[in-house]
C-alpha positions in Angstrom: -22.7 42.3 139.4 -23.2 38.7 138.8 -24.9 36.3 141.2 -22.2 34.6 143.3 -22.0 30.8 143.1 -21.4 28.9 146.3 -17.7 28.6 147.1 -16.0 25.3 146.9 -14.1 23.7 149.7 -10.7 24.6 147.8 -11.9 28.2 147.2 -12.8 28.6 151.1 -9.3 27.1 152.0 -7.6 29.4 149.5 -9.3 32.5 150.7 -8.5 31.8 154.5 -4.9 30.8 153.7 -4.6 34.1 151.8 -6.2 36.1 154.8 -3.6 34.2 157.2 -0.8 35.1 155.0 -1.8 38.7 154.8 -2.2 39.0 158.4 1.3 37.7 159.2 3.0 40.0 156.6 1.1 43.1 157.5 1.5 42.6 161.2 5.2 41.7 161.0 7.0 43.6 163.7 4.0 44.9 165.4 4.7 45.1 169.3 8.5 45.2 168.6 8.8 48.6 168.1 7.8 52.2 169.2 6.5 54.9 166.9 9.1 56.3 164.4 9.6 59.8 163.0 8.4 61.6 161.1 4.8 61.3 161.1 4.1 58.2 163.7 5.2 60.1 166.9 3.2 63.1 166.1 0.0 61.2 165.7 0.7 58.8 168.7 1.5 61.8 171.0 -1.8 63.6 169.8 -3.5 60.1 170.7 -1.8 59.7 174.0 -2.8 63.3 175.2 -6.4 62.6 174.2 -6.5 59.5 176.5 -4.7 61.4 179.2 -6.8 64.8 179.0 -10.0 63.4 178.0 -10.1 66.0 175.2 -10.8 64.2 172.0 -12.0 67.0 169.9 -8.8 69.0 169.5 -5.6 67.0 169.1 -2.6 68.7 171.0 1.2 68.3 170.3 2.5 69.2 173.8 0.8 72.6 174.8 -0.1 73.5 171.1 -3.1 72.7 169.2 -2.1 70.4 165.9 -4.1 71.3 163.0 -2.1 69.7 160.2 -4.4 66.8 159.9 -8.2 65.8 161.0 -8.3 63.8 164.0 -9.4 60.4 162.7 -6.5 58.5 162.9 -5.6 59.9 166.3 -9.0 59.0 167.5 -8.4 55.4 165.9 -5.1 55.1 167.9 -6.6 56.4 171.2 -9.6 54.1 170.8 -7.1 51.1 170.2 -5.1 52.0 173.3 -8.6 52.1 175.3 -9.2 48.6 174.0 -5.7 46.8 174.3 -4.0 49.1 177.0 -0.6 48.9 175.2 0.7 51.8 173.1 3.1 49.4 171.0 0.2 47.5 169.8 -2.5 50.5 169.9 -0.4 52.8 167.8 -0.2 50.2 164.8 -3.6 48.5 165.0 -5.3 51.0 162.8 -3.1 50.5 160.0 -3.1 46.8 160.2 -6.9 46.6 160.3 -7.1 49.0 157.4 -4.6 47.0 155.3 -6.7 44.0 155.9 -9.9 45.7 155.2 -8.6 47.1 152.0 -7.6 43.6 150.8 -11.0 42.0 151.6 -12.5 45.0 149.8 -10.7 44.4 146.7 -11.1 40.5 146.9 -15.0 41.2 147.2 -15.1 43.4 144.1 -13.0 40.7 142.1 -15.1 37.9 143.1 -18.3 39.9 142.2 -17.2 41.6 138.9 -15.5 38.4 137.7 -15.1 35.4 140.1 -13.4 34.2 143.2 -10.1 33.4 141.5 -9.9 36.9 140.1 -10.8 38.2 143.6 -7.6 36.4 144.9 -5.5 37.7 142.2 -6.7 41.3 143.0 -6.0 41.2 146.6 -2.8 39.1 146.0 -1.3 41.7 143.6 -2.0 44.4 146.0 -0.4 42.5 148.9 2.8 41.9 146.7 3.1 45.7 145.8 5.9 47.2 147.9 4.4 50.5 148.8 1.1 48.9 149.8 2.8 46.8 152.6 5.4 49.4 153.6 2.7 51.9 154.3 0.4 49.3 156.1 3.3 48.5 158.5 3.5 52.3 159.4 1.3 54.0 161.8 0.4 56.9 159.3 -2.9 58.4 157.9 -2.3 56.9 154.6 -3.6 53.3 155.3 -6.8 54.7 156.6 -7.5 56.9 153.9 -6.6 54.2 151.5 -9.2 52.1 153.4 -12.0 54.6 153.3 -11.5 55.6 149.6 -11.4 52.0 148.7 -14.7 51.1 150.8 -16.3 54.1 148.8 -15.1 52.6 145.4 -16.6 49.3 146.6 -20.1 51.0 147.4 -20.0 53.0 144.1 -18.9 50.1 142.1 -21.6 47.6 143.7 -24.1 50.5 142.6 -22.9 51.4 139.1 -22.0 48.0 137.6 -24.2 45.2 136.6 -23.8 41.9 134.3 -24.0 42.6 130.7 -27.6 42.2 129.4 -29.0 41.6 133.0 -31.2 44.6 133.4 -30.4 44.9 137.0 -31.1 48.1 138.6 -28.7 50.3 140.6 -28.2 49.7 144.3 -29.0 52.8 145.8 -28.2 52.0 149.4 -24.7 50.8 148.4 -24.2 54.1 146.4 -25.2 56.1 149.6 -22.7 54.0 151.5 -19.9 54.7 149.3 -20.6 58.3 149.4 -20.7 58.2 153.2 -17.3 56.5 153.2 -15.9 59.1 150.9 -17.0 61.6 153.5 -15.0 59.6 156.1 -12.2 59.7 153.8 -12.5 63.5 153.9 -12.4 64.0 157.6 -9.3 61.3 157.6 -7.1 63.2 155.2 -9.3 65.7 153.1 -9.1 63.6 149.8 -11.7 61.0 150.4 -13.7 63.0 148.0 -11.5 61.5 145.2 -13.5 58.4 145.2 -16.5 60.4 143.7 -14.3 60.9 140.5 -15.7 57.4 139.7 -18.8 58.9 138.5 -17.1 60.5 135.7 -16.2 57.2 133.7 -19.5 55.8 134.7 -21.4 59.0 133.1 -19.3 58.3 130.0 -20.1 54.4 129.8 -23.8 55.1 130.6 -24.1 57.8 127.9 -22.3 55.6 125.4 -24.4 52.5 126.2 -21.5 50.4 127.6 -21.9 46.7 128.6 -22.0 46.3 132.4 -23.4 49.6 133.5 -26.3 49.5 135.8 -29.4 51.6 134.9 -30.6 54.1 137.6 -34.0 54.3 136.3 -36.1 57.4 135.4 -36.5 60.4 138.0 -33.6 59.1 140.0 -32.0 62.5 140.2 -33.0 63.0 143.8 -31.3 59.7 144.8 -28.1 61.0 143.3 -28.4 64.1 145.3 -28.7 61.8 148.4 -25.3 60.7 147.8 -23.9 64.4 148.4 -26.0 64.3 151.6 -24.3 61.3 152.7 -20.9 62.7 151.9 -21.8 65.9 154.1 -23.3 63.8 156.8 -20.0 62.0 157.2 -18.0 65.1 157.3 -20.5 66.8 159.7 -19.6 63.8 162.4 -16.6 65.8 163.0 -17.0 69.2 161.4 -20.2 70.3 163.5 -19.0 69.3 166.9 -15.5 70.9 166.1 -17.0 74.3 165.1 -19.3 74.2 167.9 -16.7 73.7 170.4 -14.3 76.0 169.0 -17.1 78.8 169.0 -17.8 78.0 172.7 -13.8 78.5 173.4 -13.9 81.8 171.4 -12.1 83.6 174.3 -8.9 81.6 173.3 -7.8 82.8 169.7 -5.8 79.6 169.3 -9.1 77.6 168.5 -9.8 80.2 165.6 -6.4 79.7 164.4 -7.1 75.9 164.6 -10.2 76.1 162.5 -8.6 78.3 159.9 -5.5 76.1 159.5 -7.3 72.8 159.2 -10.2 74.2 156.6 -8.2 76.2 154.5 -4.3 76.2 154.9 -4.0 72.4 155.1 -6.6 71.5 152.3 -7.2 73.9 149.4 -4.0 76.2 149.9 -1.8 72.8 150.5 -2.9 71.7 147.0 -3.1 74.8 145.1 0.2 76.6 146.4 2.2 73.7 148.0 5.0 75.1 150.1 7.1 71.9 150.2 7.7 68.6 148.4 7.7 70.5 144.9 8.4 68.2 142.1 7.8 68.0 138.3 4.6 66.8 136.8 6.0 63.4 136.0 7.2 62.5 139.5 4.6 59.8 139.8 5.9 57.9 136.7 8.8 56.2 138.8 6.2 55.3 141.7 3.9 53.5 139.4 7.0 51.6 137.9 9.1 51.0 141.0 7.1 51.5 144.1 4.3 49.3 143.0 6.6 46.4 142.0 6.2 43.4 141.5 2.6 44.4 140.4 3.8 46.7 137.8 5.7 43.7 136.0 2.1 43.0 134.8 1.8 46.4 133.0 3.2 45.2 129.6 0.8 42.3 129.5 -2.4 44.2 130.8 -2.1 47.3 128.5 -3.2 45.7 125.2 -5.9 43.6 127.0 -7.1 46.9 128.6 -7.3 48.3 125.3 -9.0 45.3 124.0 -11.6 45.3 126.8 -12.0 49.1 126.3 -12.9 48.7 122.8 -15.3 46.0 123.6 -17.1 48.5 125.9 -16.5 46.6 129.1 -17.3 49.0 132.0 -15.8 46.9 134.6 -12.4 47.7 133.4 -13.3 51.4 132.3 -14.5 52.2 135.6 -11.6 51.4 138.0 -9.1 52.1 135.3 -10.4 55.4 134.4 -10.6 56.3 138.1 -6.8 55.4 138.5 -6.0 57.8 135.7 -8.0 60.6 137.2 -6.3 60.5 140.5 -3.1 60.5 138.8 -4.2 63.7 136.9 -5.4 65.2 140.0 -2.2 64.8 142.1 0.2 65.5 138.9 -1.7 68.9 138.6 -0.4 70.0 142.1 3.2 71.3 142.4 3.4 69.6 145.8 3.8 65.7 145.4 4.7 62.9 147.7 4.7 59.3 146.7 2.1 58.3 149.3 -0.5 60.6 147.7 -1.4 58.3 144.7 -1.5 55.1 147.1 -5.3 55.3 147.1 -5.3 54.2 143.2 -3.2 51.1 143.9 -6.1 49.0 145.0 -8.2 49.9 141.9 -5.1 49.4 139.7 -4.7 45.7 141.2 -8.3 45.1 140.5 -8.0 46.2 136.8 -5.0 43.8 136.3 -6.5 41.0 138.2 -8.8 39.7 135.3 -5.8 39.0 133.1 -3.5 37.5 135.4 -4.7 33.8 134.8 -3.8 34.4 131.1 -0.5 36.1 131.9 1.0 34.0 134.5 2.0 31.3 131.9 4.0 33.7 129.7 7.6 33.0 129.8 8.4 36.7 129.7 6.5 37.5 132.8 8.0 34.7 134.8 11.6 35.5 133.8 10.8 39.2 134.8 9.6 38.0 138.2 12.8 36.0 138.7 15.1 38.7 137.5 13.3 41.0 140.1 13.8 38.8 143.0 17.4 37.8 142.0 18.4 41.6 141.8 16.7 42.3 145.1 18.4 39.3 146.5 21.7 40.1 145.1 21.4 43.6 146.3 20.7 42.5 149.9 23.7 40.0 149.9 26.1 42.6 148.4 24.9 45.2 150.8 25.4 42.9 154.0 28.6 41.2 152.7 30.2 44.7 151.8 29.2 46.1 155.2 30.6 43.3 157.3 33.9 42.8 155.3 34.7 46.4 154.2 34.9 48.4 157.5 34.0 51.4 155.4 33.8 54.7 157.5 30.1 55.3 156.1 29.2 51.7 157.6 30.7 52.5 160.8 29.2 55.9 161.0 25.8 54.3 160.2 26.1 52.1 163.1 26.9 54.9 165.5 24.2 57.2 164.4 21.8 54.2 165.1 23.4 53.1 168.1 24.1 49.8 166.8 26.2 47.2 168.8 29.3 45.6 167.0 29.2 47.8 164.1 25.6 46.7 163.2 26.7 43.2 162.5 23.4 41.8 163.3 21.7 43.9 160.8 24.3 43.3 158.2 23.8 39.6 158.7 20.0 40.0 158.2 20.8 41.4 154.7 23.2 38.6 154.0 20.3 36.1 155.1 17.6 37.7 153.4 19.6 37.9 150.0 20.7 34.3 150.5 17.1 33.2 150.8 15.8 35.1 147.9 18.5 33.9 145.6 17.8 30.4 146.9 14.2 30.7 145.8 15.3 32.0 142.5 17.6 28.8 141.9 15.2 26.4 143.4 11.9 27.5 141.8 13.3 28.8 138.5 10.9 29.8 135.5 8.6 27.1 135.9 7.5 28.2 139.4 8.7 31.8 139.3 5.4 33.1 140.9 6.2 31.1 144.0 9.7 32.7 144.1 8.2 36.3 143.8 5.7 35.6 146.6 8.4 33.7 148.8 10.9 36.5 148.3 8.7 39.4 149.1 7.4 37.4 152.3 10.8 36.9 153.2 11.6 40.9 152.8 8.9 42.0 155.1 9.5 39.3 157.7 13.1 40.0 157.9 12.4 43.6 158.2 9.7 43.4 160.9 11.0 40.5 162.9 14.9 41.2 162.6 15.6 44.8 161.7 12.8 46.7 163.5 14.0 45.6 167.0 17.6 46.6 166.1 16.7 50.0 164.7 14.1 50.7 167.3 16.1 52.3 170.2 17.7 55.0 168.2 14.8 55.6 165.6 12.2 56.0 168.3 14.3 57.9 170.8 13.5 55.2 173.4 17.1 54.9 174.4 17.7 58.5 174.2 14.8 59.4 176.4 15.7 56.4 178.8 19.0 58.2 179.3 17.3 61.5 180.2 15.1 59.7 182.8 18.2 58.4 184.2 19.6 61.7 185.0 16.5 62.8 186.8 15.7 62.5 190.5 12.2 61.7 191.7 11.2 65.2 192.2 12.9 66.7 189.3 11.3 68.6 186.5 12.2 68.6 182.8 11.8 71.4 180.3 11.8 70.9 176.4 13.5 73.3 173.9 13.7 72.6 170.2 12.1 69.2 170.8 10.6 66.5 168.5 7.3 64.6 169.3 9.1 61.4 169.8 11.1 63.3 172.8 7.8 64.0 174.7 6.1 60.6 173.6 9.0 58.5 174.7 9.8 60.4 177.9 6.8 58.7 179.6 6.7 61.4 182.4 5.3 64.8 182.7 7.3 67.7 181.2 6.9 71.3 180.4 7.3 72.7 176.8 7.5 76.0 175.5 5.8 75.7 172.2 6.7 73.5 169.4 6.3 75.8 166.4 7.4 78.8 168.5 11.0 80.0 167.2 13.8 78.5 169.2 15.2 81.4 170.7 12.0 82.4 172.2 11.7 79.0 173.5 15.0 79.1 175.1 14.4 82.4 176.6 10.9 81.2 178.1 12.8 78.1 179.3 15.5 79.9 181.1 12.8 81.9 183.0 11.0 78.7 183.9 14.3 77.2 185.2 15.2 80.1 187.3 11.9 79.7 189.3 13.3 76.5 190.7 17.0 76.1 189.7 17.8 73.1 192.0 15.1 70.9 190.5 14.5 72.0 187.0 16.5 70.6 184.0 16.4 71.7 180.3 16.4 69.3 177.4 17.8 71.3 174.4 18.7 70.3 170.7 22.3 71.4 170.4 21.7 74.3 167.5 19.2 76.0 169.8 21.7 76.5 172.6 24.0 78.8 170.6 26.9 79.8 173.0 24.7 80.1 176.1 25.6 76.9 177.6 28.9 75.9 179.2 29.2 72.4 177.8 31.7 71.3 180.6 28.6 71.6 182.9 26.1 70.2 180.7 25.4 66.4 180.0 25.8 65.4 176.3 23.1 62.8 175.7 24.3 61.7 172.3 23.2 61.8 168.6 19.5 60.5 167.9 17.4 61.1 165.0 19.9 63.0 163.0 20.3 65.6 166.1 22.6 66.2 169.0 21.0 66.6 172.4 22.0 68.1 175.8 20.5 68.5 179.1 21.6 70.8 182.0 20.7 72.6 185.2 20.8 76.3 185.6 24.6 76.5 186.5 25.5 75.6 183.0 23.9 78.9 181.6 26.0 81.8 180.5 24.9 84.5 182.7 22.9 87.1 180.6 23.2 85.1 177.2 20.4 84.3 175.0 20.7 82.8 171.6 19.7 84.9 168.7 17.2 84.2 166.2 20.1 82.9 163.8 19.7 79.5 165.8 15.8 79.0 164.7 14.8 76.2 162.5 11.2 75.7 161.9 10.3 72.4 163.0 7.9 71.9 159.9 10.2 73.2 157.1 11.1 69.8 156.2 8.6 67.0 157.4 11.0 64.3 156.0 13.9 65.5 158.1 13.1 63.1 160.9 13.0 60.0 158.5 15.3 57.4 160.0 13.7 54.1 159.0 12.7 52.4 155.8 13.3 48.9 154.1 
């Protein structure tokens, strides 16, 4: 790592302006919506139950333990709520801070490995990438795990790299810090250990005597092993208390099942023998090309320059780029694939591209490609909005009905028209000479329109807030509600106590338990049920149809609506976790 010169006033202004822009873009829409399926309500519900129950060690989904993910994000959301006392802000705050932190780490690596301008290019390229912003505006685990893996990479690269011919020694405290962050990534989503793959290209470069590799010195083997101790120490912060608490509750078999699920089924078994999201080995290639636009427009210019730097034995390029390749190979080897799995590789790819941006920006082909990208995006948005407004197509009308949009969704379609017009105007005004500003402005317009215009329109149906408000409207002050075949957003947005009969429990068993529960106080107990779970056991004329939300039809009824002696058969069952994407209602 080179010694940093003092920043000029212009460089300081550029940095703070970039940080402000990043805050506006990543924060667009915060406070304007509630958690949206499929994952957000699940994590926020678990965090809310932590706050209400005081049990922060074991996440719950209603009455059941939730063992699909470690509790790091749920802890972060619960802690955010304790700080701000408003769930609409608290559930998004961890993702916002993680996104900003990732940008700062990438900027710092770029300025230390090259210069401040390169640091801004690295962070700016990351902020432009579609998938990074989209995920940073979602309250899912991925932004947090990307932050911890990037922090681990930051510590490792600060330790492993040094200026050519400087004779600089390795920075062991930063190495241990990087390993500790990798451990935090493990207890966030299990894949934090991937940061340690950075040691493989480093070992190659050190063995081949590449430029820019720090020398650890003789007899350093025990220092390397302390890195493993740092990883294990971070994991132990959660693992040891969890195991000890579960052992203390060994009278309840649910805790033993929780330990087994989270340590084995959701890690090694999920990777080696995935049971959903099965895709071919080349699945990630379109993600690299399209989900990482417009950063991916740099690929044709970066590929030959990467090859030149690798032939020149430049470890500053080898380590981040080699690590990206290893991450892609790791996830491609598993049959189960999702686009977010490779998101942790994006910051290091942006860093590897950054040194060549100054040389590439004047190239006409790149500026034309950027203009074409924004023009195509703008034309698509304009065409979509115009078609929806003028065609009166049945699918457009059905979309508006499903999402409970007023006036056939006219406000949403006008947003598409305005956004497309803005993007096309940027292309027309800035043209090839200032194409980079057209790209930046076009992407900023997309995220601001989405967060500040579309999000408030889609929130009532996507979050089930409108559905559960109607449910509350039918309940008296002393009435109770039981949930059957429910989803996390139902309990989260109900905003009052309710009784559930399991979540993963088969629907016909839930229904049977609910009927018994309702019979104990038929005058004050209602059941809230997803339509398929009722079978033919409910007289629809005596029940209340609540409407269609989250691609499902919902009913509520008292005991008089039940068909005497009827219980649904097992044919009505549908496992809530068979398709984790079934709840997805929202996306740009």
